[in-house]
C-alpha positions as CSV (number, residue, x, y, z in Angstrom):
1,M,-16.3,-139.6,65.2
2,F,-13.4,-142.0,65.7
3,D,-15.6,-144.9,64.4
4,Y,-16.6,-142.9,61.4
5,G,-12.9,-142.3,60.5
6,I,-12.1,-146.0,60.9
7,D,-15.1,-147.2,58.9
8,F,-15.2,-144.8,56.0
9,S,-11.6,-143.7,55.4
10,P,-9.6,-145.3,52.6
11,K,-7.7,-148.4,53.6
12,A,-3.9,-148.6,53.3
13,Q,-1.2,-151.2,53.9
14,L,1.3,-148.9,55.7
15,P,0.1,-147.8,59.2
16,K,1.4,-144.3,58.6
17,E,-0.8,-143.9,55.4
18,R,-3.7,-145.5,57.2
19,V,-3.5,-143.0,60.1
20,N,-3.2,-140.1,57.7
21,N,-6.3,-141.2,55.9
22,I,-8.2,-141.4,59.1
23,I,-7.1,-138.0,60.2
24,L,-8.1,-136.5,56.8
25,W,-11.5,-138.1,56.9
26,M,-12.2,-136.9,60.5
27,N,-11.1,-133.4,59.5
28,R,-13.6,-133.5,56.7
29,R,-16.4,-134.8,58.9
30,V,-15.8,-132.1,61.5
31,Y,-15.7,-129.5,58.8
32,R,-19.0,-130.6,57.2
33,Y,-20.8,-130.9,60.5
34,I,-19.9,-127.4,61.8
35,N,-19.9,-125.7,58.4
36,R,-23.5,-126.4,57.7
37,G,-24.6,-124.7,60.9
38,L,-22.8,-121.5,60.0
39,F,-24.0,-118.5,57.9
40,E,-21.8,-117.7,54.9
41,R,-20.3,-114.6,56.6
42,D,-18.8,-116.9,59.4
43,K,-17.7,-119.9,57.3
44,I,-14.3,-118.5,56.1
45,T,-13.4,-117.6,59.7
46,F,-14.1,-121.2,60.8
47,K,-12.0,-122.6,58.0
48,L,-9.2,-120.3,58.7
49,L,-9.3,-121.3,62.4
50,M,-9.3,-124.9,61.4
51,A,-6.3,-124.5,59.0
52,T,-4.2,-122.6,61.4
53,K,-5.0,-125.0,64.3
54,I,-3.9,-128.0,62.2
55,L,-0.6,-126.2,61.4
56,I,0.0,-125.3,65.0
57,K,-0.6,-128.9,66.1
58,A,1.8,-130.1,63.4
59,G,4.5,-127.7,64.8
60,S,4.6,-125.7,61.6
61,L,3.1,-122.5,63.1
62,T,3.0,-120.9,66.6
63,T,0.3,-119.0,68.3
64,A,2.5,-115.9,67.8
65,D,2.3,-116.4,64.1
66,V,-1.5,-116.4,64.2
67,A,-1.5,-113.3,66.5
68,L,0.6,-111.5,63.9
69,L,-2.1,-112.3,61.3
70,L,-4.8,-110.9,63.5
71,K,-3.1,-107.9,65.0
72,A,-0.3,-107.0,62.4
73,G,1.2,-103.7,63.5
74,G,-1.5,-102.8,66.0
75,G,1.0,-102.6,68.9
76,I,3.8,-100.7,67.1
77,D,4.4,-96.9,67.1
78,D,6.7,-95.7,64.4
79,R,5.9,-92.4,62.6
80,N,9.0,-92.4,60.4
81,N,7.3,-93.8,57.3
82,P,9.7,-93.4,54.4
83,F,7.0,-94.4,51.9
84,S,4.3,-92.0,53.1
85,S,3.7,-90.7,49.6
86,W,2.1,-94.0,48.6
87,M,1.8,-96.2,51.7
88,Q,-0.7,-95.5,54.5
89,Q,0.7,-95.2,58.0
90,K,-1.3,-98.3,59.1
91,N,0.3,-100.4,56.4
92,W,3.8,-99.1,57.3
93,L,3.3,-100.3,60.9
94,N,2.0,-103.6,59.6
95,L,5.1,-103.9,57.5
96,K,7.4,-103.1,60.5
97,A,5.7,-105.8,62.6
98,L,6.1,-108.2,59.7
99,S,9.8,-107.5,59.3
100,K,10.5,-108.1,63.1
101,H,8.4,-111.3,63.4
102,K,10.0,-114.7,63.8
103,F,7.9,-117.3,62.0
104,G,7.5,-120.9,63.1
105,N,9.4,-122.9,65.7
106,D,12.7,-122.3,63.9
107,H,12.2,-118.5,64.5
108,S,12.9,-117.5,61.0
109,M,12.8,-113.7,60.4
110,F,11.5,-114.2,56.9
111,F,10.8,-110.5,56.1
112,K,13.8,-109.1,58.1
113,E,15.0,-107.2,55.0
114,L,11.6,-106.2,53.7
115,P,11.8,-102.4,54.4
116,D,15.3,-102.2,52.8
117,R,14.2,-104.2,49.7
118,I,11.2,-102.0,49.2
119,N,13.5,-98.9,49.5
120,R,15.8,-100.3,46.9
121,A,13.0,-101.1,44.4
122,E,10.3,-98.7,45.5
123,Q,8.6,-98.4,42.1
124,T,8.4,-102.2,41.7
125,W,6.9,-102.6,45.1
126,K,4.5,-99.7,44.6
127,K,3.3,-101.3,41.3
128,W,2.7,-104.6,43.1
129,V,0.8,-103.0,46.0
130,D,-1.4,-101.1,43.5
131,E,-2.3,-104.2,41.6
132,A,-6.0,-105.0,41.4
133,E,-5.3,-108.6,42.6
134,P,-1.8,-108.6,44.3
135,E,-2.5,-112.0,45.9
136,N,-2.3,-113.5,42.3
137,I,0.8,-111.6,41.3
138,P,4.3,-112.8,42.1
139,V,5.8,-110.9,45.1
140,P,8.9,-108.9,44.2
141,D,12.1,-110.3,45.6
142,Y,10.3,-113.0,47.7
143,D,8.2,-115.0,45.3
144,E,10.6,-117.9,44.8
145,K,11.4,-118.0,48.5
146,I,7.7,-118.1,49.5
147,N,6.9,-120.9,47.0
148,S,9.9,-123.0,48.1
149,D,8.5,-123.2,51.6
150,Q,5.8,-125.9,51.2
151,T,5.0,-125.9,54.9
152,V,4.2,-122.3,55.8
153,G,4.9,-120.4,52.6
154,H,1.1,-119.9,51.9
155,F,0.7,-118.5,55.5
156,I,3.6,-116.1,55.1
157,H,2.1,-114.9,51.8
158,L,-1.2,-114.4,53.6
159,C,0.5,-112.3,56.3
160,L,2.1,-110.1,53.6
161,I,-1.2,-109.5,51.8
162,R,-3.0,-108.8,55.1
163,S,-0.3,-106.3,56.1
164,I,0.0,-104.2,52.9
165,R,-3.4,-104.8,51.2
166,E,-5.9,-105.5,53.9
167,D,-8.8,-105.2,51.5
168,R,-7.6,-108.4,49.8
169,T,-7.3,-110.4,53.0
170,L,-10.4,-112.6,52.6
171,L,-9.4,-113.7,49.1
172,A,-5.8,-114.5,50.3
173,C,-7.4,-116.4,53.2
174,Q,-9.3,-118.5,50.7
175,Q,-6.1,-119.3,48.8
176,F,-4.4,-120.3,52.1
177,I,-7.3,-122.5,53.2
178,I,-7.3,-124.4,49.8
179,A,-3.5,-124.8,49.9
180,T,-3.6,-126.1,53.5
181,L,-6.8,-128.2,53.6
182,G,-7.5,-129.0,49.9
183,E,-9.7,-127.8,47.0
184,E,-12.9,-129.1,48.5
185,Y,-12.6,-126.6,51.4
186,G,-12.8,-123.8,49.0
187,T,-16.0,-125.0,47.3
188,P,-19.4,-124.0,48.6
189,V,-21.1,-126.9,50.4
190,T,-24.9,-127.4,50.4
191,D,-26.0,-130.2,52.6
192,Q,-29.2,-131.9,51.3
193,I,-32.1,-132.6,53.5
194,A,-31.5,-136.3,53.0
195,D,-28.1,-136.0,54.5
196,L,-29.5,-134.2,57.6
197,Y,-32.2,-136.9,58.0
198,E,-29.5,-139.7,58.1
199,E,-28.2,-138.2,61.4
200,T,-31.6,-137.5,63.0
201,R,-33.2,-139.6,65.8
202,P,-36.6,-139.4,67.5
203,N,-34.9,-137.3,70.2
204,R,-32.5,-135.5,68.0
205,P,-34.3,-132.8,66.0
206,V,-33.1,-130.7,63.0
207,L,-32.8,-127.0,63.7
208,Y,-32.9,-124.6,60.8
209,L,-31.3,-121.2,61.5
210,L,-33.1,-118.9,59.1
211,S,-31.7,-116.0,57.1
212,K,-34.0,-113.3,55.9
213,G,-36.7,-114.6,53.6
214,A,-35.7,-118.3,54.0
215,D,-38.3,-121.0,54.6
216,P,-37.3,-124.7,54.4
217,T,-40.9,-126.0,55.0
218,A,-41.5,-126.8,51.3
219,S,-38.2,-128.8,51.2
220,I,-39.3,-130.7,54.3
221,D,-42.6,-131.5,52.8
222,E,-41.1,-132.7,49.6
223,F,-38.8,-135.0,51.5
224,A,-41.7,-136.1,53.7
225,K,-43.5,-137.4,50.6
226,K,-40.5,-139.6,49.8
227,K,-40.6,-141.0,53.3
228,K,-44.4,-141.4,53.3
229,Q,-44.7,-138.9,56.1
230,F,-46.8,-136.3,54.2
231,P,-48.7,-134.3,55.4
232,T,-46.5,-133.3,58.3
233,G,-47.9,-131.8,61.4
234,K,-47.2,-128.0,61.4
235,V,-47.4,-125.2,64.0
236,S,-46.2,-121.7,63.5
237,M,-45.1,-120.7,67.0
238,G,-46.1,-117.6,68.8
239,E,-48.3,-116.5,71.7
240,E,-50.4,-119.4,73.1
241,M,-49.2,-121.9,70.4
242,E,-47.4,-124.1,72.9
243,I,-50.5,-126.3,73.6
244,P,-51.2,-127.2,69.9
245,A,-47.5,-127.8,69.4
246,M,-47.3,-130.1,72.4
247,Q,-50.4,-132.0,71.2
248,L,-48.8,-132.6,67.8
249,I,-45.5,-133.7,69.4
250,D,-47.4,-136.1,71.7
251,Q,-49.3,-137.6,68.7
252,G,-46.1,-137.9,66.7
253,M,-44.3,-139.7,69.5
254,T,-47.1,-142.2,69.6
255,N,-47.8,-142.8,65.8
256,G,-44.4,-141.9,64.4
257,K,-45.4,-138.8,62.4
258,W,-43.2,-135.8,61.7
259,V,-43.8,-132.4,63.3
260,V,-42.6,-129.1,62.0
261,L,-42.4,-126.1,64.4
262,S,-41.8,-122.8,62.6
263,N,-40.7,-119.4,64.0
264,C,-39.6,-121.0,67.3
265,H,-37.6,-117.8,68.2
266,L,-41.1,-116.5,69.2
267,S,-41.5,-119.3,71.9
268,L,-38.1,-119.5,73.6
269,E,-39.5,-120.6,76.9
270,F,-41.1,-123.6,75.2
271,M,-37.8,-124.3,73.4
272,G,-36.2,-124.4,76.9
273,E,-38.5,-127.3,77.8
274,M,-37.8,-129.2,74.6
275,E,-35.0,-131.4,76.0
276,E,-37.3,-132.8,78.7
277,I,-40.0,-133.3,76.1
278,L,-37.8,-135.2,73.7
279,F,-36.5,-137.5,76.5
280,P,-39.7,-138.7,78.3
281,K,-39.1,-140.9,81.3
282,E,-42.1,-143.2,81.3
283,R,-43.0,-143.8,77.7
284,E,-41.6,-145.2,74.5
285,V,-41.1,-142.9,71.5
286,H,-42.0,-144.2,68.1
287,P,-38.8,-144.7,66.1
288,D,-40.2,-142.9,63.0
289,F,-41.0,-139.7,64.9
290,R,-39.0,-136.7,63.8
291,L,-39.0,-133.0,64.9
292,W,-38.1,-130.2,62.6
293,I,-37.5,-126.7,64.1
294,T,-37.1,-123.4,62.3
295,C,-36.0,-120.2,64.0
296,E,-34.2,-116.9,63.4
297,P,-30.9,-116.5,65.2
298,D,-31.5,-115.4,68.8
299,N,-28.9,-115.0,71.6
300,D,-31.4,-116.3,74.1
301,F,-32.1,-119.5,72.3
302,P,-31.6,-122.5,74.8
303,L,-28.0,-123.7,74.6
304,G,-29.0,-127.3,75.5
305,L,-31.3,-127.7,72.5
306,L,-28.8,-125.9,70.3
307,Q,-26.1,-128.5,71.2
308,L,-28.5,-131.4,70.9
309,A,-30.0,-130.5,67.5
310,I,-28.6,-131.0,64.0
311,K,-28.1,-127.4,62.9
312,N,-28.4,-126.1,59.4
313,A,-28.1,-122.4,58.4
314,T,-30.3,-121.5,55.5
315,D,-28.3,-118.8,53.6
316,P,-29.0,-118.3,50.0
317,P,-26.7,-120.7,48.0
318,K,-23.4,-119.1,47.0
319,G,-22.3,-119.9,43.4
320,I,-24.0,-121.7,40.5
321,Q,-23.0,-125.2,41.6
322,A,-24.5,-124.7,45.1
323,G,-27.6,-123.1,43.7
324,M,-28.2,-125.9,41.2
325,S,-27.5,-128.5,43.9
326,R,-30.1,-127.0,46.2
327,T,-32.7,-126.6,43.4
328,F,-32.5,-130.3,42.3
């Protein structure tokens, strides 16, 4: 990872700029590596964790700030909601927690006067809360102050949206991620099979985690034709299919052919032996041999193989750009 950052990051004359370029490229590498092994429903959580962790390491946020985002008013008991005619009790408790919280290492009580300001301009705040997209509308009384804080202003805005309009939290998270990490982290990423192949080794397989209805076999075969590896050896795993699978792997290790094992969640015991199979002690493995594994998510899948393999989750592409990229 460090070598990748050194070799591929943009050069710079000033050491400070050079170090910053290396860090940015390493962040991007980690993001791409982990992101492709996650299903769509989990990707925004990972990116949010990444963004908040970077800000914590930089000293801009604290773990207490992140805890506020996660829990909001979960630990507060205050039944004197002055805005009960239009604000839910849960949101009132979130608002109280927000007004008492000290953000960052400078312990700034950013929203200390929030309940009073809402009380003084109740109709203005009610109108903002009832907006279809409040995350895109200037915040009454606070918008200029939030925008002036280039370091944690976007996080503070996210906490406000999460507290008062929980249903818009994911969209506000996306805005925060883009503001913190950059535009590319908000764009759907579809890794091509050629990119996965570049990281493979004879003893480092590709593991496809399948969503419902997905089957990457055709894509593997198309790529195999370009690499003069077609037809690939294929076995659909299940009861008593371990022997033909082992025979194909043994042949592939000898002659350098590719092997595709499908539905491997049906042969977890055999998957548990795969690490030993891929690292034979008394034979040489042909450098062109590659193993491709497809399986549905299973909590009992062997952890060692999961860590060893190059993982790729096969969700349907999200958005026109990602769909066109995968098609062509």
